[in-house]
Phi, psi and omega in degrees: 000134181277153181286139178278136177294145176285320182220143174234125181242120180263152180253153173217167181291139181286151176302319180295326176292320178295319176297320178293322176299315179298314179300313179298323176295318177296319177298319177297319179292320178298314179301313180291329178290321181290317178300320178297318177297317177297321180294317180295317189275321191255347181240152178258081181235174175301140176297336179303320183295316179301312184290330179293311177294327177291321178297319179293324176295319180293323178294323178298316176297322179299313183294328182291335178267327186272320192288316181302320176292330176295317179293329181293327181282338183286136173269145181267226180281166174242127176268117186246124179261112175264178179301318186243354183209168179240131184226150175245125181226156174234109186069230180272347186271125178271123180278313176204158176214143183213139181284155180300333180295334181268357177265120181277320183206150176230100190239162175279138175270121184281345181276072175227141187286158180291330178295318178291319182295320180292331180281358173094025182255155174220144176250142180238154174237126178253120181253132183259150174290306177248140184306142177267131181268115177229114176057041179086351179259137174260116185250126180276335178210156179230136173254130180246124183253154170079027172283147181282128181290333181293334179284350175055068181293333182285318179299328184268324187270324176307314176299325180294325182290330183279352179286000000 
């Protein structure tokens, strides 16, 4: 039987990231709209090409409206605190796990926008004593974004690190 986690902190996409996605989709639609206009006015090509580029621009506007709310509903990874280790998993798949002995520090990342902080999110940085091997990369620290501040990850994990 596997050990049950003491605490589970879920991550979600930050409000600032959703805003950036929406802005880039709008800019892509604007670029494609201008490209369609240039094709129509300055080139002697089939009208089908103009309508195809214009259709892709319209699809881009559609996705800029539909995609951000869908992404906001999705939950990301889960940071699970066990008695002796900290693990990050997505669904049933565990991405990484590290014992508390290898964690040097668990600190707040101050590089978070005011909009995200007001929405109740916190970013954390986990610093390791020995590098953690993940997918062929040796990482000295990992930044986890979009944890709910109301769950108080620092108040729950810091005492586990001091044991």
